[in-house]
N, C-alpha and C positions, 0 to 999 in steps of 0.2 A: 569317193569323189572321181569325177571325170577329169579328164586333162583340162578341158574348158573351165570348169569348176575351181580347180586348183589356179589356174592362169588368172582367173578373174580375183580369185580369193588375195592371193599373193601381190596383185597389182592395186589392190586396195588399201595395202599400206603408203603411209605418208613417204614421197619422194621415191618410191619403188620404180623400176623400169625393168624391162626384158632386154637381155643382149644374148650373143651367140659367141663368145671367146673362144670355145673349143671346137667351133664349127656348126653345120645345121646337126640336127638331131640331139642336142643338148640344150635346153631352155634354160638359161641362167638369170635368177631372177636377183636384182642388185639394189643396193638403196644408195643414194647419193645425190646430190644438187642437179648435176648436169651428166649426161653421157660422156663429156669429154673429160670428165674429173676422174673417171676410172669406175667409181662406186665400189661398194664391198657386196662380196656374194652373201646371200643368205638362205638362198635355196637353188636347187637344182632339179630338172625333171628330165629323166632319159626318154625323150618324145617317143621313140618306136618300140619301147620294152613293153613286153605283154607277160604278166600284168605288170601296169605302170608302176615307176619307181621315182622317189623323190628322196632327196637328199637334204638333210637340214642340221644346221647347226645346234649344238645341245650341250649343256652343262655336264661335265665328265660322270659326276655321279648319278645324275637322272639318266644319261645315256646308258650306263651299265644295268640300271634297274628296268629301264625299257626293253632291253635286249635279253634280260632274264624272264621277263613277263611275255614278250611276244617272239614268237619264232622268226615273224616277218620284219623284225627290226634287226638290222644288221650295223657292223661297223662300217663308217662312211666308205663308200667304193670310190677309189682313187681320190681320198681325202683323209684328212688326219683322222684316224681311227679313234682317238681320244675325244675328240671335239665335234666328230659329227656323225650321225646315223643316216643310212638309207633304209627306208621303210617300203617295202614291197606293197602296193595297194591290193590286197585280196579281200579287205574288209574287216580283217581280223583287229585290226587298230580302228576304234569307232571315229566317224567324222569329227565328232565333238574333240575328241583329244586329239586328232590330227590338226585341226584347226588351233588348238593351243599350243601345240609343238611348234607350227608355224610362226604362231606369236612369240613364243620363246626364242626362236633362231632370229627372228628380226631384232626383237629385244636386246639379245646378247651383240649382235653386230652393230648396233647403232648406241650400244652403251647405256640402255635403258633398263637393262636387267637389275633386278633388285636382290 
């Protein structure tokens, strides 16, 4: 997926919006009613990374399994290594699985995870 495709997909989730709390270069996708509420992060994209990298919240057991299956899934960069994965977008993780992981992250943050 391209940066634009990721951006559009992440903003398609209800009440999601883009923020730059860490400065330009790191797109932070949050969920919350308004920007003034602060919101909760559910995805981060290292905008200038080549290949592109996205960090997503993840169930700890699923996070470990993904790291075992894919060499491009790493513990969260500058995030909780237990609850976040950073995925290097080389094509190793299929787009449909990546979209599923974005849903998982959003659901975990919004409390909709089952």
